[in-house]
C-alpha positions, 0 to 999 in steps of 0.5 A: 055566273062569272067567267072565272068560275070555269077557268078552262084556260088554266088547263095546259092541254085545253089551252094548247088545243085551242091555240093549236087549232086556231093557228092551224085553221088560220094557216089553212085559210091563208094558204088554201093549198096547205096540207092541214094534217101535216101542219097539225101534226107538227104542232102536236109534236111541239106539244110533246117537248119540241119548241115550235118556231112559227117562222123556222118550222112552219115557214110563216112569213111576216105578213102571215104572222101579222094575220095570225096575231090578229086572229089570236087577238080577236079570239082571245080578246087580247087588248093589253099593250104589253101583251100586244107588243110581246105578241108582235115579236114572239115567234115560238108557239109556246109564247103564243100559248102563254099570251093567250092564257093571259088574255083569256084571264083578263077577258074573263075578269072584264065587266062583260066577258065575251067569247068571239068565234069566227064563221068558217068563211070558206068562200070569202065571207067570214064574220065574227060572232060574239057570245056572252060568256055566261050564256055559253056556260048556261048552255054547257050546264044544260047539255051536261044535264041532258047527257047525264040522263043515264049517268054522267059520261066518264070522259070526253073524246073529241074529234072536233077543233075547239076554236069553233063554237061547237068544239069550244062548248063540248070539249072545253066547257062541257067537261067542266060542267060534267065533272069539273077540272078533273074530267079527262078529254082525249084529243082525237082530232089528228088521229084516224077514226079507227085509232079513236074507236080503238081507244074508246072506253065504257062511259065515253062521250064522243064529240063528232060530226056526220062525216066523221061518224060515217067514216069511223063506222066503216071501220067495223070496230065494236064499241064499248058499252055505254058510249054516247055520241054527239053530232052537229055542224050538219044534219046527220044522214039517217043511215049514218045515225042508224049505223051508229046505234047498230054498232053499239052506240047507247045514244046519238045526240043530234045538236042543232045550232050555228056559230051565230046562235050557239046550240038551239035544240037537240034530238035523238030518235031519227024521226023526231023533231028537234026539242028546244034547249031549256033557255030558248022559247018560241017567240010570239006570233007577231015575230014570225018564224025567223026568230027565237027568244033567248032566256039569259042567266040574269033573267032577260029575254033577248030576241035572236035571229034563226039561221034557218027557216023552220017549221014549228010542230008546237011551242017546243019542237021544230024542224029546220027546212033550209038555211036562210043564207042558202049555205050547204055543209061540206065536211062540217063546213058552211059553204055558199054555192053562190059565192063559189059561182062568183069565184069561177065567174071571175075566170077570164074563160068562163061565160056562166057557171052553176054550183050545186051540192052532190052526193059522191058515194055518200060524201057531200061535195060541190060540183061545177058546171061551166059554160066556156066563153069561147066554144072552141076552147080546148076542154083539157086546157080549160079544165086544168085552168079551172082546177088551178083557179079553184085552189084559191078557195078553201078545200071544202069549197073546191068542186070535186067535179067540173063539167063543161057545156054550151049552156047551163042545164035547164028543165023542159020549162026552162028553169035551172036544174041539176046535172048528172055526174059520170060514174067513176071508171074502174 
């Protein structure tokens, strides 16, 4: 199977969405305090006819341009000297979109085409993950067959960014596996959930994530018949999944995977284990439970490390029991509490700290407990300084609540333990 069999980059809307999402996410990383929604809205306005200048309209500095350009090169595989030279002098986003198209085409025609995705890196440790293009197309075809069990979806409705592997698979490759280049995709990334629900049609496939589904269902809007939902990036809480089905969703498909592995398994019933996708196999016993076997399109068997510890029910069903890297999910983004802790330990007024995930009225966010270096430190001053220090982190990694104390919380046996968060006043 060749990468050029599904040239999604020929579709101007898809190519624009990918470049927009890549630039927006990169700017958010470079400027953690950036209003991402405002920047995304500016990019959307550019698509409607206004030529967006990265420097004049978005205030991108020369150093930021270099960083954004490097990100575009990494994602698209841009290597041609003439393209790199042009990118160095281009300031219009339309020019970047055109260069991205040329790079994608050249990459697809290479002997071993690959696609590169970068993990979220919300705590300062992003990494590039490389996937052979035929492997992604193989997964898209498996997903299309699974989702078309009761008839193929008529349209894909996306509320996820397509420069990440989940969005790439489900909003760029899957539509072509379902219906070819003519499959419509509604871009709802920058729309309020209520506005997305109001535009749904019978037979739509909605590509979302747990937090989006939770917020969207609060709107109380009825769903048209035959709408299929997909959720990934984090475990979907049972009450959210049940509410989606109660609201009229015909199916809610949970996808288990990671940036490192792409999709691994799926499930629908709340109490079901995940079922391996057809191109994955449980490894022999001697490889223990930390790996899987990938069956590639050309018939090879490749050993791939699992991102999570898992419990096997049988040879095709598994249940994740915890991430190997101890990351947690905040707003669909992987965050390592240990890295957030190290960030706050670098503050000169912090002697020790603990970071944990907390449920703030159904919304998972981080909370921080700090032991001041000086016991007589003014609490209000220190809290304000810690909040400013947190702005250097990406939004998902910023603690939603900060507590102070003379020692870290421990249990009666002296082990580290959780601590309460006061209920909001009102």
